[in-house]
LUMLO-574541 format. One record per residue (C-alpha): residue number from 0; chain; x, y, z. Coordinates in pm, 1 decimal. Each point is the difference from the previous one (the first is absolute). Layout:
! residues N
<node><num>NUM</num><chaine>A</chaine><c1>X</c1><c2>Y</c2><c3>Z</c3></node>
...
***
This chain:
! residues 159
<node><num>0</num><chaine>A</chaine><c1>0.0</c1><c2>0.0</c2><c3>0.0</c3></node>
<node><num>1</num><chaine>A</chaine><c1>117.9</c1><c2>350.3</c2><c3>-78.6</c3></node>
<node><num>2</num><chaine>A</chaine><c1>28.2</c1><c2>274.2</c2><c3>257.5</c3></node>
<node><num>3</num><chaine>A</chaine><c1>-249.5</c1><c2>278.1</c2><c3>-45.5</c3></node>
<node><num>4</num><chaine>A</chaine><c1>109.4</c1><c2>333.8</c2><c3>-122.1</c3></node>
<node><num>5</num><chaine>A</chaine><c1>-152.9</c1><c2>315.8</c2><c3>126.3</c3></node>
<node><num>6</num><chaine>A</chaine><c1>-231.2</c1><c2>166.1</c2><c3>-238.9</c3></node>
<node><num>7</num><chaine>A</chaine><c1>161.6</c1><c2>275.5</c2><c3>-202.8</c3></node>
<node><num>8</num><chaine>A</chaine><c1>-259.2</c1><c2>256.6</c2><c3>98.9</c3></node>
<node><num>9</num><chaine>A</chaine><c1>91.4</c1><c2>-10.7</c2><c3>374.1</c3></node>
<node><num>10</num><chaine>A</chaine><c1>208.8</c1><c2>299.1</c2><c3>102.9</c3></node>
<node><num>11</num><chaine>A</chaine><c1>211.2</c1><c2>39.5</c2><c3>312.0</c3></node>
<node><num>12</num><chaine>A</chaine><c1>-8.4</c1><c2>370.0</c2><c3>94.3</c3></node>
<node><num>13</num><chaine>A</chaine><c1>179.8</c1><c2>155.5</c2><c3>292.9</c3></node>
<node><num>14</num><chaine>A</chaine><c1>-229.9</c1><c2>218.3</c2><c3>206.6</c3></node>
<node><num>15</num><chaine>A</chaine><c1>182.7</c1><c2>335.7</c2><c3>25.3</c3></node>
<node><num>16</num><chaine>A</chaine><c1>-268.9</c1><c2>201.2</c2><c3>180.2</c3></node>
<node><num>17</num><chaine>A</chaine><c1>51.6</c1><c2>-156.6</c2><c3>349.5</c3></node>
<node><num>18</num><chaine>A</chaine><c1>378.4</c1><c2>24.7</c2><c3>-39.4</c3></node>
<node><num>19</num><chaine>A</chaine><c1>-17.7</c1><c2>369.5</c2><c3>-89.4</c3></node>
<node><num>20</num><chaine>A</chaine><c1>-236.6</c1><c2>61.1</c2><c3>294.7</c3></node>
<node><num>21</num><chaine>A</chaine><c1>250.3</c1><c2>-157.9</c2><c3>240.6</c3></node>
<node><num>22</num><chaine>A</chaine><c1>289.5</c1><c2>198.9</c2><c3>-148.8</c3></node>
<node><num>23</num><chaine>A</chaine><c1>-191.8</c1><c2>326.6</c2><c3>40.9</c3></node>
<node><num>24</num><chaine>A</chaine><c1>-93.0</c1><c2>-86.5</c2><c3>359.7</c3></node>
<node><num>25</num><chaine>A</chaine><c1>362.8</c1><c2>-76.0</c2><c3>84.8</c3></node>
<node><num>26</num><chaine>A</chaine><c1>116.8</c1><c2>316.6</c2><c3>-173.4</c3></node>
<node><num>27</num><chaine>A</chaine><c1>-256.7</c1><c2>207.0</c2><c3>190.3</c3></node>
<node><num>28</num><chaine>A</chaine><c1>100.3</c1><c2>-160.6</c2><c3>330.4</c3></node>
<node><num>29</num><chaine>A</chaine><c1>371.5</c1><c2>70.2</c2><c3>-45.5</c3></node>
<node><num>30</num><chaine>A</chaine><c1>-58.1</c1><c2>356.9</c2><c3>-120.0</c3></node>
<node><num>31</num><chaine>A</chaine><c1>-223.5</c1><c2>76.8</c2><c3>298.6</c3></node>
<node><num>32</num><chaine>A</chaine><c1>240.9</c1><c2>-150.6</c2><c3>255.6</c3></node>
<node><num>33</num><chaine>A</chaine><c1>320.3</c1><c2>147.1</c2><c3>-147.8</c3></node>
<node><num>34</num><chaine>A</chaine><c1>161.4</c1><c2>240.0</c2><c3>244.9</c3></node>
<node><num>35</num><chaine>A</chaine><c1>241.8</c1><c2>254.1</c2><c3>-138.1</c3></node>
<node><num>36</num><chaine>A</chaine><c1>269.4</c1><c2>73.8</c2><c3>257.8</c3></node>
<node><num>37</num><chaine>A</chaine><c1>180.6</c1><c2>331.1</c2><c3>5.3</c3></node>
<node><num>38</num><chaine>A</chaine><c1>374.1</c1><c2>-11.2</c2><c3>-38.5</c3></node>
<node><num>39</num><chaine>A</chaine><c1>177.9</c1><c2>2.7</c2><c3>335.4</c3></node>
<node><num>40</num><chaine>A</chaine><c1>185.0</c1><c2>318.7</c2><c3>79.1</c3></node>
<node><num>41</num><chaine>A</chaine><c1>3.4</c1><c2>307.3</c2><c3>-213.0</c3></node>
<node><num>42</num><chaine>A</chaine><c1>360.9</c1><c2>71.7</c2><c3>-86.4</c3></node>
<node><num>43</num><chaine>A</chaine><c1>-75.1</c1><c2>336.8</c2><c3>-160.4</c3></node>
<node><num>44</num><chaine>A</chaine><c1>118.7</c1><c2>204.9</c2><c3>297.6</c3></node>
<node><num>45</num><chaine>A</chaine><c1>-16.3</c1><c2>376.2</c2><c3>-27.6</c3></node>
<node><num>46</num><chaine>A</chaine><c1>288.5</c1><c2>146.7</c2><c3>194.1</c3></node>
<node><num>47</num><chaine>A</chaine><c1>-16.9</c1><c2>358.5</c2><c3>123.5</c3></node>
<node><num>48</num><chaine>A</chaine><c1>198.0</c1><c2>255.8</c2><c3>-193.2</c3></node>
<node><num>49</num><chaine>A</chaine><c1>351.1</c1><c2>56.4</c2><c3>127.1</c3></node>
<node><num>50</num><chaine>A</chaine><c1>44.4</c1><c2>314.9</c2><c3>203.8</c3></node>
<node><num>51</num><chaine>A</chaine><c1>308.2</c1><c2>175.4</c2><c3>-136.2</c3></node>
<node><num>52</num><chaine>A</chaine><c1>-54.1</c1><c2>329.6</c2><c3>186.8</c3></node>
<node><num>53</num><chaine>A</chaine><c1>219.2</c1><c2>-101.2</c2><c3>291.3</c3></node>
<node><num>54</num><chaine>A</chaine><c1>70.7</c1><c2>-276.1</c2><c3>249.1</c3></node>
<node><num>55</num><chaine>A</chaine><c1>-289.7</c1><c2>-226.5</c2><c3>91.6</c3></node>
<node><num>56</num><chaine>A</chaine><c1>-205.6</c1><c2>103.5</c2><c3>299.0</c3></node>
<node><num>57</num><chaine>A</chaine><c1>74.2</c1><c2>-205.6</c2><c3>311.6</c3></node>
<node><num>58</num><chaine>A</chaine><c1>-271.5</c1><c2>-235.4</c2><c3>108.2</c3></node>
<node><num>59</num><chaine>A</chaine><c1>-131.7</c1><c2>37.7</c2><c3>352.1</c3></node>
<node><num>60</num><chaine>A</chaine><c1>-120.5</c1><c2>-359.0</c2><c3>37.8</c3></node>
<node><num>61</num><chaine>A</chaine><c1>300.6</c1><c2>-205.4</c2><c3>105.8</c3></node>
<node><num>62</num><chaine>A</chaine><c1>-74.1</c1><c2>-366.3</c2><c3>58.4</c3></node>
<node><num>63</num><chaine>A</chaine><c1>95.9</c1><c2>-126.4</c2><c3>344.8</c3></node>
<node><num>64</num><chaine>A</chaine><c1>52.4</c1><c2>-372.6</c2><c3>34.0</c3></node>
<node><num>65</num><chaine>A</chaine><c1>-97.0</c1><c2>-151.6</c2><c3>335.5</c3></node>
<node><num>66</num><chaine>A</chaine><c1>111.0</c1><c2>-354.4</c2><c3>75.1</c3></node>
<node><num>67</num><chaine>A</chaine><c1>-246.6</c1><c2>-212.9</c2><c3>200.8</c3></node>
<node><num>68</num><chaine>A</chaine><c1>122.6</c1><c2>-345.8</c2><c3>104.1</c3></node>
<node><num>69</num><chaine>A</chaine><c1>-234.0</c1><c2>-274.2</c2><c3>121.6</c3></node>
<node><num>70</num><chaine>A</chaine><c1>167.4</c1><c2>-295.9</c2><c3>169.8</c3></node>
<node><num>71</num><chaine>A</chaine><c1>-166.7</c1><c2>-335.3</c2><c3>49.9</c3></node>
<node><num>72</num><chaine>A</chaine><c1>7.4</c1><c2>-237.4</c2><c3>293.3</c3></node>
<node><num>73</num><chaine>A</chaine><c1>53.4</c1><c2>-373.5</c2><c3>-53.1</c3></node>
<node><num>74</num><chaine>A</chaine><c1>-376.7</c1><c2>-62.2</c2><c3>-27.9</c3></node>
<node><num>75</num><chaine>A</chaine><c1>-51.6</c1><c2>276.0</c2><c3>-259.7</c3></node>
<node><num>76</num><chaine>A</chaine><c1>-144.4</c1><c2>256.0</c2><c3>238.7</c3></node>
<node><num>77</num><chaine>A</chaine><c1>123.8</c1><c2>358.1</c2><c3>14.5</c3></node>
<node><num>78</num><chaine>A</chaine><c1>309.3</c1><c2>21.3</c2><c3>221.3</c3></node>
<node><num>79</num><chaine>A</chaine><c1>93.6</c1><c2>362.0</c2><c3>-57.9</c3></node>
<node><num>80</num><chaine>A</chaine><c1>-53.2</c1><c2>317.4</c2><c3>-200.0</c3></node>
<node><num>81</num><chaine>A</chaine><c1>269.9</c1><c2>255.9</c2><c3>-73.9</c3></node>
<node><num>82</num><chaine>A</chaine><c1>-26.1</c1><c2>335.8</c2><c3>-176.1</c3></node>
<node><num>83</num><chaine>A</chaine><c1>354.9</c1><c2>84.4</c2><c3>-95.2</c3></node>
<node><num>84</num><chaine>A</chaine><c1>184.4</c1><c2>-83.3</c2><c3>322.8</c3></node>
<node><num>85</num><chaine>A</chaine><c1>-296.5</c1><c2>73.9</c2><c3>230.3</c3></node>
<node><num>86</num><chaine>A</chaine><c1>-166.3</c1><c2>-315.4</c2><c3>139.1</c3></node>
<node><num>87</num><chaine>A</chaine><c1>-378.3</c1><c2>-1.7</c2><c3>33.3</c3></node>
<node><num>88</num><chaine>A</chaine><c1>-225.9</c1><c2>-245.9</c2><c3>183.4</c3></node>
<node><num>89</num><chaine>A</chaine><c1>-254.7</c1><c2>-82.6</c2><c3>-270.6</c3></node>
<node><num>90</num><chaine>A</chaine><c1>-183.9</c1><c2>124.4</c2><c3>-310.8</c3></node>
<node><num>91</num><chaine>A</chaine><c1>-223.0</c1><c2>229.9</c2><c3>210.2</c3></node>
<node><num>92</num><chaine>A</chaine><c1>307.8</c1><c2>197.0</c2><c3>105.4</c3></node>
<node><num>93</num><chaine>A</chaine><c1>115.7</c1><c2>-6.8</c2><c3>-362.1</c3></node>
<node><num>94</num><chaine>A</chaine><c1>-324.0</c1><c2>171.7</c2><c3>-101.6</c3></node>
<node><num>95</num><chaine>A</chaine><c1>39.3</c1><c2>259.2</c2><c3>277.5</c3></node>
<node><num>96</num><chaine>A</chaine><c1>357.5</c1><c2>67.2</c2><c3>-116.6</c3></node>
<node><num>97</num><chaine>A</chaine><c1>-114.0</c1><c2>82.2</c2><c3>-355.0</c3></node>
<node><num>98</num><chaine>A</chaine><c1>-303.5</c1><c2>197.4</c2><c3>120.2</c3></node>
<node><num>99</num><chaine>A</chaine><c1>230.1</c1><c2>214.2</c2><c3>215.7</c3></node>
<node><num>100</num><chaine>A</chaine><c1>231.5</c1><c2>46.2</c2><c3>-298.5</c3></node>
<node><num>101</num><chaine>A</chaine><c1>-299.1</c1><c2>121.5</c2><c3>-202.6</c3></node>
<node><num>102</num><chaine>A</chaine><c1>-89.1</c1><c2>246.4</c2><c3>277.3</c3></node>
<node><num>103</num><chaine>A</chaine><c1>356.7</c1><c2>133.0</c2><c3>31.8</c3></node>
<node><num>104</num><chaine>A</chaine><c1>47.9</c1><c2>25.9</c2><c3>-378.9</c3></node>
<node><num>105</num><chaine>A</chaine><c1>-335.0</c1><c2>53.0</c2><c3>-177.6</c3></node>
<node><num>106</num><chaine>A</chaine><c1>143.3</c1><c2>-65.5</c2><c3>-348.5</c3></node>
<node><num>107</num><chaine>A</chaine><c1>176.8</c1><c2>-322.6</c2><c3>103.9</c3></node>
<node><num>108</num><chaine>A</chaine><c1>-267.9</c1><c2>-213.0</c2><c3>-167.2</c3></node>
<node><num>109</num><chaine>A</chaine><c1>119.7</c1><c2>130.4</c2><c3>-336.0</c3></node>
<node><num>110</num><chaine>A</chaine><c1>370.1</c1><c2>-51.3</c2><c3>71.1</c3></node>
<node><num>111</num><chaine>A</chaine><c1>50.3</c1><c2>-309.4</c2><c3>218.7</c3></node>
<node><num>112</num><chaine>A</chaine><c1>56.4</c1><c2>-342.9</c2><c3>-151.5</c3></node>
<node><num>113</num><chaine>A</chaine><c1>6.4</c1><c2>-303.8</c2><c3>228.4</c3></node>
<node><num>114</num><chaine>A</chaine><c1>217.6</c1><c2>-304.1</c2><c3>-61.8</c3></node>
<node><num>115</num><chaine>A</chaine><c1>-167.6</c1><c2>-281.2</c2><c3>194.2</c3></node>
<node><num>116</num><chaine>A</chaine><c1>247.8</c1><c2>-280.9</c2><c3>68.4</c3></node>
<node><num>117</num><chaine>A</chaine><c1>-162.2</c1><c2>-323.5</c2><c3>119.1</c3></node>
<node><num>118</num><chaine>A</chaine><c1>158.6</c1><c2>-325.7</c2><c3>115.6</c3></node>
<node><num>119</num><chaine>A</chaine><c1>-74.8</c1><c2>-300.6</c2><c3>-218.4</c3></node>
<node><num>120</num><chaine>A</chaine><c1>-164.3</c1><c2>-185.7</c2><c3>290.2</c3></node>
<node><num>121</num><chaine>A</chaine><c1>-234.3</c1><c2>285.4</c2><c3>95.4</c3></node>
<node><num>122</num><chaine>A</chaine><c1>-368.2</c1><c2>-84.2</c2><c3>-36.0</c3></node>
<node><num>123</num><chaine>A</chaine><c1>-186.9</c1><c2>192.6</c2><c3>-265.2</c3></node>
<node><num>124</num><chaine>A</chaine><c1>-247.3</c1><c2>154.5</c2><c3>245.2</c3></node>
<node><num>125</num><chaine>A</chaine><c1>280.3</c1><c2>191.1</c2><c3>176.7</c3></node>
<node><num>126</num><chaine>A</chaine><c1>142.6</c1><c2>133.0</c2><c3>-326.2</c3></node>
<node><num>127</num><chaine>A</chaine><c1>-348.2</c1><c2>111.1</c2><c3>-104.6</c3></node>
<node><num>128</num><chaine>A</chaine><c1>-57.2</c1><c2>170.2</c2><c3>338.1</c3></node>
<node><num>129</num><chaine>A</chaine><c1>325.4</c1><c2>193.6</c2><c3>-38.5</c3></node>
<node><num>130</num><chaine>A</chaine><c1>-86.7</c1><c2>95.0</c2><c3>-357.7</c3></node>
<node><num>131</num><chaine>A</chaine><c1>-338.3</c1><c2>128.3</c2><c3>118.8</c3></node>
<node><num>132</num><chaine>A</chaine><c1>161.3</c1><c2>188.6</c2><c3>289.0</c3></node>
<node><num>133</num><chaine>A</chaine><c1>238.0</c1><c2>198.5</c2><c3>-220.4</c3></node>
<node><num>134</num><chaine>A</chaine><c1>-212.1</c1><c2>55.0</c2><c3>-310.5</c3></node>
<node><num>135</num><chaine>A</chaine><c1>-288.6</c1><c2>210.1</c2><c3>128.1</c3></node>
<node><num>136</num><chaine>A</chaine><c1>-288.2</c1><c2>57.5</c2><c3>236.3</c3></node>
<node><num>137</num><chaine>A</chaine><c1>-368.4</c1><c2>84.0</c2><c3>-13.1</c3></node>
<node><num>138</num><chaine>A</chaine><c1>-100.0</c1><c2>344.2</c2><c3>117.4</c3></node>
<node><num>139</num><chaine>A</chaine><c1>-346.6</c1><c2>144.3</c2><c3>-48.8</c3></node>
<node><num>140</num><chaine>A</chaine><c1>-104.4</c1><c2>-268.4</c2><c3>-249.2</c3></node>
<node><num>141</num><chaine>A</chaine><c1>306.3</c1><c2>61.6</c2><c3>-217.8</c3></node>
<node><num>142</num><chaine>A</chaine><c1>323.8</c1><c2>-192.3</c2><c3>-36.6</c3></node>
<node><num>143</num><chaine>A</chaine><c1>295.0</c1><c2>220.1</c2><c3>95.9</c3></node>
<node><num>144</num><chaine>A</chaine><c1>334.9</c1><c2>-126.8</c2><c3>-132.6</c3></node>
<node><num>145</num><chaine>A</chaine><c1>288.6</c1><c2>2.2</c2><c3>245.8</c3></node>
<node><num>146</num><chaine>A</chaine><c1>277.0</c1><c2>-77.0</c2><c3>-250.7</c3></node>
<node><num>147</num><chaine>A</chaine><c1>52.6</c1><c2>35.4</c2><c3>-374.1</c3></node>
<node><num>148</num><chaine>A</chaine><c1>90.8</c1><c2>-361.6</c2><c3>-74.5</c3></node>
<node><num>149</num><chaine>A</chaine><c1>82.4</c1><c2>-329.2</c2><c3>173.9</c3></node>
<node><num>150</num><chaine>A</chaine><c1>246.5</c1><c2>-250.5</c2><c3>-140.8</c3></node>
<node><num>151</num><chaine>A</chaine><c1>-4.5</c1><c2>-347.6</c2><c3>152.5</c3></node>
<node><num>152</num><chaine>A</chaine><c1>333.4</c1><c2>-183.5</c2><c3>6.3</c3></node>
<node><num>153</num><chaine>A</chaine><c1>141.2</c1><c2>-313.3</c2><c3>155.1</c3></node>
<node><num>154</num><chaine>A</chaine><c1>235.6</c1><c2>75.4</c2><c3>284.9</c3></node>
<node><num>155</num><chaine>A</chaine><c1>295.4</c1><c2>-147.5</c2><c3>-188.7</c3></node>
<node><num>156</num><chaine>A</chaine><c1>-37.2</c1><c2>255.9</c2><c3>-284.6</c3></node>
<node><num>157</num><chaine>A</chaine><c1>168.4</c1><c2>336.0</c2><c3>-6.3</c3></node>
<node><num>158</num><chaine>A</chaine><c1>-109.8</c1><c2>322.2</c2><c3>-161.4</c3></node>
***
């Protein structure tokens, strides 16, 4: 017996309509979800014109660097606080020290930078308490800065 042949009038068409619908849906999805990101950093810096009339005017804001050292006990608790060479009992006295500095020198918040040196074994909560003590305070519903900037360093690092 012979195998049957398909009739010559039978056509095999590919249905393009559903395929085009899917392509348009995917295209619409990707166009709608595409997020254009701005380039990081604008390098077109406009520098001020050079003053050639005479020597530059001296700046009045001179940065003062204050070294605060936090030492840790064997269990990670706070063993000691030093501002320069002056030992303090805890972070509450550290706050009072910087508040008194702000009272003595009203513009010290714009000039003082604190280098906070912490032992490697010191628990994070003590470092955070010291950072809070030197950075600012709340007065009348506003945050009043006590220093210009705080840099946190390990005690083995030097400036």
